[in-house]
C-alpha positions as CSV (number, residue, x, y, z in Angstrom):
1,M,0.0,0.0,0.0
2,T,1.4,3.4,-1.0
3,T,1.3,6.0,1.7
4,L,1.2,9.8,1.4
5,D,4.8,9.9,2.8
6,D,5.9,7.5,0.1
7,A,4.4,9.7,-2.7
8,T,6.0,12.8,-1.2
9,H,9.5,11.2,-1.4
10,R,9.0,9.5,-4.8
11,P,11.7,10.7,-7.3
12,A,10.5,13.4,-9.6
13,V,9.8,12.6,-13.2
14,R,12.5,13.8,-15.5
15,I,12.1,14.5,-19.3
16,P,15.1,15.2,-21.6
17,F,15.0,18.6,-23.3
18,P,13.5,18.4,-26.8
19,V,15.6,19.7,-29.6
20,V,13.9,23.2,-29.6
21,D,14.4,23.6,-25.9
22,E,18.0,22.6,-26.0
23,V,19.0,24.9,-28.8
24,A,17.2,27.8,-27.0
25,R,19.0,26.9,-23.8
26,H,22.4,27.0,-25.4
27,C,21.8,30.4,-26.9
28,L,20.3,32.3,-23.9
29,Q,21.4,36.0,-23.5
30,D,20.8,38.2,-20.5
31,E,20.6,41.3,-22.8
32,E,17.7,40.0,-24.9
33,P,15.6,37.5,-22.9
34,E,13.8,34.8,-24.9
35,T,10.3,35.6,-23.6
36,V,6.8,35.3,-25.2
37,H,4.3,37.8,-24.0
38,I,0.5,37.3,-24.1
39,E,-1.7,40.2,-23.2
40,V,-5.5,39.6,-22.7
41,H,-7.9,42.5,-22.1
42,L,-11.1,41.9,-20.2
43,P,-14.0,44.3,-19.7
44,G,-14.5,43.6,-16.0
45,P,-12.5,43.0,-12.7
46,L,-11.1,39.8,-11.4
47,D,-11.0,38.5,-7.8
48,P,-7.4,37.8,-6.8
49,P,-7.9,34.7,-4.5
50,R,-10.4,33.2,-7.0
51,L,-8.1,33.7,-10.0
52,R,-5.0,32.3,-8.1
53,K,-7.0,29.2,-7.2
54,A,-8.3,28.8,-10.8
55,F,-4.9,29.3,-12.4
56,T,-3.2,26.9,-10.0
57,E,-5.9,24.3,-10.7
58,A,-5.4,24.8,-14.5
59,L,-1.6,24.1,-14.0
60,R,-2.5,20.9,-12.3
61,R,-4.8,19.9,-15.2
62,H,-1.9,20.4,-17.6
63,P,0.9,18.9,-15.5
64,R,3.6,19.2,-18.3
65,I,3.7,22.9,-17.6
66,L,4.8,22.3,-14.0
67,M,8.5,21.9,-14.7
68,R,11.9,23.3,-13.9
69,E,15.4,22.6,-15.2
70,A,16.9,19.8,-13.3
71,P,20.4,20.3,-11.9
72,G,23.2,18.1,-13.1
73,P,27.0,17.8,-13.4
74,W,28.9,19.8,-16.0
75,Y,29.7,16.7,-18.0
76,R,26.0,15.6,-18.4
77,R,24.9,14.9,-21.9
78,R,21.4,16.2,-21.7
79,Y,19.5,19.0,-20.1
80,E,16.4,17.6,-18.3
81,W,13.1,19.0,-17.2
82,E,12.0,17.9,-13.7
83,L,8.2,17.7,-13.3
84,T,6.8,19.0,-10.0
85,Q,3.5,18.4,-8.2
86,E,2.9,22.0,-7.4
87,P,4.3,25.4,-8.4
88,D,7.6,26.5,-6.7
89,V,6.5,30.1,-6.7
90,E,3.4,32.2,-6.6
91,V,2.6,32.5,-10.4
92,V,-0.2,35.0,-10.2
93,T,0.5,38.6,-9.0
94,F,-1.5,41.8,-8.9
95,P,0.8,44.8,-9.3
96,A,-0.3,48.1,-7.9
97,P,-2.6,50.0,-10.4
98,G,-1.4,53.3,-11.8
99,R,-1.1,55.5,-14.8
100,D,2.0,53.5,-16.1
101,A,1.0,50.1,-14.9
102,L,0.3,48.7,-18.4
103,R,3.5,50.1,-19.8
104,D,5.5,48.7,-16.9
105,A,3.9,45.3,-17.3
106,R,4.8,45.2,-21.0
107,T,8.4,46.2,-20.1
108,R,8.7,43.4,-17.6
109,A,7.4,40.9,-20.2
110,L,10.3,41.9,-22.5
111,T,13.1,42.3,-19.9
112,E,12.4,39.7,-17.1
113,A,12.2,36.1,-18.1
114,P,10.7,33.7,-15.6
115,P,13.6,31.6,-14.3
116,L,14.0,28.0,-15.6
117,A,15.1,26.8,-12.2
118,L,11.6,27.4,-10.7
119,S,8.4,25.6,-11.7
120,P,6.6,26.7,-13.8
121,P,8.7,29.0,-16.0
122,I,5.8,31.4,-16.5
123,R,4.2,34.3,-14.6
124,L,0.7,35.9,-14.8
125,E,0.4,39.6,-13.8
126,V,-3.1,41.1,-13.5
127,V,-3.2,44.9,-14.1
128,R,-6.4,46.5,-12.9
129,T,-7.6,49.3,-15.1
130,A,-10.5,51.7,-15.1
131,N,-12.1,49.6,-17.9
132,G,-11.5,46.2,-16.4
133,A,-8.4,44.0,-16.2
134,V,-5.4,43.1,-18.4
135,L,-3.7,39.7,-18.0
136,F,0.0,39.6,-18.8
137,L,1.3,36.1,-19.3
138,T,5.1,36.0,-19.6
139,I,6.6,32.8,-20.8
140,N,10.2,31.6,-20.9
141,H,10.4,30.5,-24.5
142,T,13.1,28.0,-23.8
143,A,10.4,25.9,-22.2
144,L,7.0,26.8,-23.7
145,D,5.3,28.6,-26.5
146,G,2.4,31.0,-26.7
147,P,-0.4,28.6,-28.0
148,A,0.4,26.0,-25.3
149,C,0.1,28.6,-22.5
150,L,-3.0,30.1,-24.1
151,R,-4.6,26.6,-23.7
152,V,-3.7,26.7,-20.0
153,L,-5.2,30.2,-19.7
154,A,-8.4,29.0,-21.4
155,T,-8.7,26.2,-18.8
156,A,-8.2,28.7,-16.0
157,A,-11.0,30.9,-17.5
158,E,-13.3,27.9,-17.5
159,I,-12.6,27.1,-13.9
160,Y,-12.8,30.7,-12.8
161,G,-16.0,31.7,-14.6
162,G,-17.8,28.4,-15.0
163,K,-18.3,29.1,-18.7
164,D,-17.5,26.6,-21.5
165,N,-14.2,27.6,-23.0
166,S,-13.9,24.8,-25.5
167,P,-12.1,25.8,-28.7
168,A,-14.2,26.8,-31.7
169,A,-14.1,24.6,-34.8
170,P,-11.2,25.6,-37.1
171,P,-12.3,27.6,-40.2
172,L,-13.1,25.8,-43.3
173,R,-10.5,26.1,-46.0
174,T,-11.0,26.4,-49.7
175,A,-9.9,23.7,-52.1
176,E,-6.2,23.2,-52.6
177,A,-4.7,25.7,-55.1
178,E,-2.7,24.4,-58.1
179,A,0.9,23.4,-57.6
180,P,3.4,26.2,-58.0
181,T,5.0,26.4,-61.5
182,E,7.4,29.4,-61.0
183,A,10.8,29.0,-59.3
184,A,11.0,30.4,-55.8
185,P,14.1,32.3,-54.7
186,S,16.9,30.0,-53.5
187,N,17.3,29.5,-49.8
188,W,21.1,29.3,-50.3
189,T,21.2,33.1,-51.1
190,P,21.7,35.3,-48.0
191,P,18.4,37.1,-47.6
192,A,17.8,40.8,-46.9
193,R,18.2,42.1,-43.4
194,V,15.9,44.7,-41.9
195,A,17.7,48.0,-42.4
196,P,18.8,49.8,-39.2
197,G,16.6,52.7,-38.1
198,T,17.3,54.9,-35.1
199,P,18.3,52.4,-32.3
200,D,18.1,53.0,-28.6
201,P,21.3,53.1,-26.6
202,S,20.1,50.4,-24.2
203,P,20.0,46.7,-25.1
204,G,16.9,44.5,-25.1
205,N,13.6,44.5,-27.0
206,G,11.0,47.2,-27.7
207,M,7.4,46.6,-28.6
208,L,4.4,48.3,-30.1
209,V,0.8,46.9,-30.2
210,A,-1.9,48.0,-32.5
211,D,-5.6,47.3,-33.0
212,L,-6.5,47.1,-36.7
213,P,-9.5,46.0,-38.8
214,L,-9.3,42.5,-40.2
215,P,-8.5,42.6,-43.9
216,H,-11.4,41.8,-46.2
217,R,-11.1,38.5,-48.2
218,P,-13.5,37.7,-51.1
219,K,-15.6,34.6,-50.5
220,G,-14.0,31.5,-52.0
221,A,-10.6,33.3,-52.5
222,P,-7.7,30.8,-53.0
223,Y,-5.7,32.4,-50.2
224,T,-6.1,32.9,-46.5
225,V,-5.8,35.9,-44.1
226,N,-2.5,34.4,-43.2
227,D,-1.3,34.8,-46.8
228,Q,-2.5,38.4,-46.7
229,L,-0.5,39.0,-43.6
230,M,2.5,37.3,-45.2
231,V,2.3,39.6,-48.2
232,T,1.7,42.6,-46.0
233,T,4.9,41.9,-44.0
234,A,7.0,41.4,-47.1
235,L,5.7,44.6,-48.7
236,T,6.2,46.5,-45.5
237,L,9.9,45.4,-45.1
238,A,10.6,46.0,-48.8
239,H,9.3,49.5,-48.5
240,W,11.2,50.1,-45.3
241,N,14.5,48.9,-46.8
242,R,14.0,51.0,-50.0
243,E,13.5,54.1,-47.8
244,H,16.7,53.4,-46.0
245,G,18.7,52.9,-49.2
246,T,19.3,49.2,-49.0
247,R,20.0,47.3,-52.2
248,P,17.1,45.0,-53.1
249,R,17.6,41.4,-52.0
250,P,15.3,38.4,-51.6
251,L,13.2,38.3,-48.4
252,R,12.7,35.2,-46.4
253,I,10.0,35.2,-43.7
254,T,10.0,32.5,-41.1
255,M,6.4,31.2,-40.4
256,P,5.6,28.9,-37.4
257,V,3.3,26.1,-38.2
258,D,1.3,24.5,-35.4
259,D,-0.5,21.2,-36.0
260,R,-1.5,20.5,-32.4
261,P,-5.2,20.1,-31.4
262,R,-6.6,23.0,-29.3
263,D,-8.5,20.9,-26.8
264,T,-7.3,19.6,-23.5
265,T,-5.2,16.9,-25.2
266,M,-2.9,19.6,-26.7
267,P,0.7,18.8,-25.9
268,I,2.3,21.5,-23.7
269,G,5.7,22.7,-24.6
270,N,7.4,24.2,-27.7
271,G,5.2,22.5,-30.4
272,T,5.5,24.6,-33.6
273,R,7.8,23.8,-36.5
274,L,9.4,26.6,-38.6
275,V,9.2,27.0,-42.4
276,E,10.6,29.9,-44.5
277,V,8.6,31.7,-47.2
278,P,10.8,33.3,-49.9
279,F,10.1,36.4,-51.9
280,A,12.1,37.7,-54.9
281,P,12.6,41.5,-55.0
282,D,10.7,41.9,-58.3
283,E,7.7,40.1,-56.8
284,L,7.1,42.7,-54.1
285,T,4.9,45.2,-55.9
286,T,1.2,46.0,-55.7
287,H,0.7,46.1,-59.4
288,D,-0.9,42.7,-59.5
289,M,-2.0,41.9,-56.0
290,P,-4.3,38.9,-56.8
291,A,-1.3,37.2,-58.5
292,L,1.0,37.9,-55.6
293,L,-1.6,36.6,-53.1
294,R,-2.2,33.4,-55.1
295,R,1.5,32.8,-55.5
296,T,2.1,33.3,-51.8
297,A,-0.8,30.9,-51.0
298,R,0.8,28.2,-53.1
299,R,4.1,28.6,-51.4
300,T,2.7,28.6,-47.8
301,R,0.5,25.6,-48.5
302,A,3.3,23.6,-50.0
303,L,5.6,24.4,-47.1
304,K,3.0,23.5,-44.5
305,S,2.4,20.1,-46.2
306,L,6.1,19.1,-46.1
307,P,7.1,16.8,-43.2
308,R,10.1,18.5,-41.5
309,P,11.6,18.5,-38.0
310,Q,10.8,21.5,-35.9
311,L,14.2,23.2,-36.5
312,G,15.3,21.1,-39.5
313,H,17.5,18.1,-39.7
314,G,20.7,19.9,-38.7
315,A,19.4,20.8,-35.3
316,A,18.5,17.2,-34.5
317,L,22.1,16.2,-35.3
318,L,23.5,19.0,-33.3
319,T,21.6,18.1,-30.2
320,A,22.4,14.3,-30.3
321,P,23.6,13.4,-26.7
322,V,27.2,12.5,-27.8
323,L,29.1,15.3,-26.2
324,P,28.6,17.0,-22.8
325,V,26.1,19.8,-23.0
326,P,28.7,22.7,-22.4
327,W,30.6,21.5,-25.5
328,R,27.5,21.2,-27.6
329,A,26.4,24.7,-26.4
330,A,29.7,26.3,-27.5
331,L,29.4,24.6,-30.9
332,T,25.8,25.6,-31.3
333,R,26.6,29.3,-30.5
334,A,29.5,29.3,-32.9
335,L,27.4,27.8,-35.7
336,R,24.6,30.3,-35.0
337,R,27.0,33.2,-35.4
338,A,28.4,31.7,-38.6
339,A,24.9,31.1,-40.0
340,A,23.7,34.7,-39.2
341,P,23.9,35.9,-42.8
342,W,21.5,33.1,-43.8
343,T,19.0,33.8,-41.0
344,S,15.6,34.8,-42.3
345,T,14.7,38.5,-42.7
346,T,12.0,38.4,-40.0
347,L,9.4,36.1,-38.3
348,L,5.7,36.4,-38.9
349,S,3.8,34.4,-36.2
350,N,0.1,34.5,-37.0
351,I,-1.9,32.9,-34.2
352,G,-5.0,33.4,-36.2
353,R,-8.5,33.6,-34.7
354,I,-8.2,33.0,-31.0
355,P,-9.9,29.6,-30.7
356,Y,-11.1,30.0,-27.1
357,P,-13.7,32.4,-25.8
358,L,-11.5,33.3,-22.8
359,D,-14.7,33.9,-20.9
360,F,-14.1,34.6,-17.2
361,G,-17.8,34.8,-16.2
362,E,-20.4,37.5,-15.8
363,E,-18.3,40.0,-13.9
364,A,-15.0,39.8,-15.7
365,G,-16.4,39.0,-19.1
366,R,-15.0,37.7,-22.3
367,A,-11.6,38.8,-23.8
368,H,-12.1,41.6,-26.4
369,A,-8.4,41.9,-27.3
370,V,-5.4,39.5,-27.2
371,W,-1.9,40.3,-28.2
372,F,1.1,38.1,-28.5
373,S,4.8,39.0,-29.1
374,A,7.7,36.7,-30.0
375,P,11.4,37.4,-29.2
376,A,13.3,39.7,-31.6
377,R,16.9,38.9,-31.1
378,M,19.5,39.9,-33.8
379,P,20.3,39.1,-36.6
380,R,16.6,39.2,-37.4
381,G,15.9,42.0,-35.0
382,L,12.2,42.3,-35.7
383,T,9.2,40.0,-35.3
384,V,5.6,40.4,-36.3
385,T,2.9,38.6,-34.3
386,T,-0.8,38.8,-35.1
387,A,-4.0,37.4,-33.6
388,S,-7.7,38.1,-34.2
389,T,-10.3,38.5,-31.5
390,A,-13.9,39.9,-31.6
391,G,-13.5,40.7,-35.3
392,R,-10.3,42.8,-34.9
393,L,-6.7,42.1,-35.9
394,H,-4.2,42.6,-33.0
395,L,-0.7,43.3,-34.2
396,A,2.5,43.3,-32.1
397,L,5.7,44.6,-33.6
398,R,8.7,43.6,-31.4
399,W,12.3,44.7,-32.2
400,S,15.8,44.6,-31.0
401,R,16.8,48.0,-29.6
402,T,20.2,47.7,-31.2
403,L,18.4,47.8,-34.6
404,L,15.3,50.0,-34.2
405,G,13.7,52.6,-31.9
406,P,10.1,53.5,-30.9
407,G,9.7,56.0,-33.9
408,D,10.8,53.2,-36.3
409,G,8.2,50.9,-34.7
410,A,5.5,53.5,-35.3
411,H,6.5,54.0,-38.9
412,L,6.6,50.2,-39.5
413,R,3.1,50.0,-38.0
414,D,1.8,52.6,-40.4
415,L,3.4,50.9,-43.4
416,F,1.9,47.6,-42.2
417,E,-1.6,49.1,-42.0
418,H,-1.2,50.6,-45.4
419,Y,-0.2,47.4,-47.1
420,L,-2.7,45.3,-45.3
421,H,-5.4,47.5,-46.9
422,T,-3.8,46.9,-50.3
423,T,-4.4,43.2,-50.0
424,E,-8.2,43.7,-49.8
425,V,-8.7,42.9,-53.5
426,T,-12.1,42.2,-54.8
427,R,-11.3,40.2,-57.9
């Protein structure tokens, strides 16, 4: 018979770091923390004890999130996650309200990563506002990604408010477009970099969020809103680089693809795979927008359908547990520096329509805006993240301060809004 004391002293379950986690762990930098930020706006207030209880229960229902980096000798050949029964720290906090509370919470989300040594490597800050409450979920990207943590937050909303927060059915897609016939730009050519703007003197990331109308898409169009956002991002950066006197070069835009289910069976962790969508310089004009959208749709559809490891075959080889992790870390960082010229121009992470109501009950209400942002370390130096809630597009631009400044972010937002409108073709 197993006693409570036996269960308390049972060895903790350990899980080797997956490839994505190990590569991220090797390349950590204090100057630009690898955080993902999720910002959820609610119309009403939240009760602190009740929310803490609901969120803690949600963590228990998704036990894979209750983890910390296990200690080990320097010569170990794997990093390991150690699963815990309960959080090591208080995850939910309520900072003092004030005029700059939202700004300060966004700053913390970019500059202070939850430590890997404490379970779970996330934190939830609740900022009280005159119009309700804003949830700031900050994630250490070495361990977890945004969609996984959004699943946990949806569970917490259901526990807190007693409302069904099951995911909506995914949108129906049109029939497959024809196979591409034109040659895409080679991935062996170093792509364009985002031209420097007016950088800040301090290191780290800056961010700007915007609330935009969703782009119109004709019924039955052979492209998706994601394709419109991909074209918008490419045209925005081509325009920005022209303004800054950069010689035209092919663009490559990294696009995360997430095939996981959105229900309670969703695997928690870093679950997206990365593909790269290329654009030749002469393609990036608005002269024939329908053709550009169709061509982009064919590329993104083909890339999504290809089976591929999350970070490619090279990363799996690099993380094979043959050498001690400090040696593999040094090799990984050296290869990352050497490969910098071939790193994609930027990353576009389109979460799409938020699949959960994020309904916290009668008093707090349902989320009416949700923003995400992904890390923006050099050499990319800029990431674009989008999500849609309540019929609006929520855009987050995040940049490395060594590349861009706040004024640059505002100008890029204006360019993005302009080109998003140009994708609203009616033929």
